[in-house]
C-alpha positions in Angstrom: 27.9 -1.3 8.3 25.7 1.8 6.8 26.1 2.5 4.0 25.8 6.4 2.0 24.6 7.4 -1.1 27.7 8.3 -2.3 29.0 4.8 -2.1 25.6 3.8 -4.0 25.8 2.6 -7.8 22.8 1.8 -10.1 23.4 -0.5 -13.3 20.3 -0.6 -15.5 20.1 -1.3 -19.2 23.4 -2.1 -19.7 24.3 1.6 -18.2 25.0 2.9 -15.0 22.1 5.3 -14.0 24.1 8.6 -13.0 20.9 10.6 -13.1 19.3 8.5 -10.3 17.8 10.5 -7.2 16.1 7.7 -5.2 14.8 4.6 -5.0 12.8 1.9 -3.1 12.3 -1.8 -3.8 10.6 -4.3 -1.6 9.8 -8.3 -1.4 6.4 -8.7 0.4 4.7 -12.5 1.1 1.3 -13.2 1.9 0.9 -14.6 5.1 -2.4 -15.2 6.2 -3.6 -16.7 10.1 -5.6 -19.7 10.1 -8.7 -20.0 12.6 -10.3 -23.2 13.4 -11.8 -24.3 16.7 -12.2 -21.3 19.0 -10.9 -17.8 18.5 -7.0 -18.3 18.6 -4.7 -18.8 15.8 -3.8 -22.4 15.2 -1.3 -22.0 12.0 -0.4 -19.7 9.4 -0.5 -19.9 6.0 1.8 -18.8 3.5 1.6 -17.5 0.1 2.7 -16.1 -2.9 5.7 -13.6 -3.2 5.3 -10.1 -4.5 7.9 -7.6 -5.3 7.5 -4.0 -6.0 9.8 -0.9 -6.8 10.1 2.9 -7.7 12.9 4.6 -8.8 13.2 8.4 -8.6 15.7 10.1 -11.6 16.2 13.5 -13.0 14.0 14.1 -16.3 17.3 14.0 -18.6 17.4 10.0 -16.9 13.8 9.7 -18.0 14.0 11.0 -21.6 16.8 8.6 -22.4 15.0 5.8 -20.9 12.0 6.6 -23.1 14.4 7.4 -26.0 15.4 3.4 -25.6 12.0 2.8 -26.0 11.5 4.2 -29.6 9.5 6.9 -27.6 7.5 4.6 -25.7 9.1 3.5 -22.4 6.2 0.5 -22.2 8.2 -1.1 -25.5 11.3 -1.8 -23.8 12.5 -5.2 -23.6 12.5 -6.3 -19.9 15.6 -5.6 -18.0 17.6 -6.0 -15.0 18.4 -3.5 -12.6 21.5 -4.0 -10.3 21.7 -2.1 -7.1 25.3 -2.5 -5.5 26.6 -0.4 -2.3 30.4 -0.2 -2.4 32.4 0.9 0.5 34.3 4.5 0.0 36.9 3.6 2.5 37.6 -0.5 1.5 36.5 -1.3 4.7 33.1 -3.6 4.3 31.5 -5.6 2.3 30.1 -5.2 -1.0 26.4 -5.3 -1.1 24.4 -6.0 -4.1 20.9 -6.4 -4.8 19.5 -7.2 -8.3 16.0 -7.0 -9.6 14.8 -9.4 -12.3 12.8 -8.7 -15.6 12.0 -4.9 -14.4 9.3 -2.7 -16.7 8.1 0.4 -16.6 4.2 0.8 -15.5 3.4 4.3 -15.4 5.5 7.7 -16.1 4.3 11.1 -15.1 6.2 14.2 -15.5 5.4 17.3 -13.4 7.4 20.4 -12.5 6.3 23.3 -10.5 6.7 27.1 -10.7 10.4 28.0 -9.4 11.9 24.8 -9.3 15.3 24.6 -10.6 15.5 21.0 -12.5 12.6 18.1 -12.9 12.7 14.8 -11.3 10.6 12.2 -12.1 9.4 9.3 -9.8 8.2 5.8 -11.3 6.7 2.7 -10.1 8.5 -0.6 -11.7 7.4 -4.0 -11.8 9.9 -6.5 -10.9 9.3 -10.2 -11.2 12.0 -11.1 -8.6 14.6 -9.5 -6.3 17.7 -11.3 -5.2 19.3 -9.8 -2.6 23.0 -9.7 -1.3 23.8 -11.2 -3.9 27.3 -12.1 -5.4 25.8 -13.0 -9.1 24.1 -10.4 -11.1 22.6 -12.5 -13.1 
């Protein structure tokens, strides 16, 4: 089933985030070839997992986030972000991904002449991502 933007919902900081314009998040794992005799890989070593995310939101949404930190987005306690894809026609599976222990690492505002609105893209530190989970916590 392919999901559309109209079926996407974001819950963060105790409320639905209606000013979100885009997002991306990923999980990765260190994977390294192990060499020994000769020039071919003899085994594969796996290491730590890493998670990262990015959110694009309207300026008003970013202002609400900054206000939640008392004017400092870096003082907001760690929070959970729940991404849900809910089929509008009732056909298909609800998919829920949960990002735990999130923190803003950078806020940069920018705008150019002629713009009719401001959107802000900000990286987010993520401790863990649970993909396709039935429990948001």
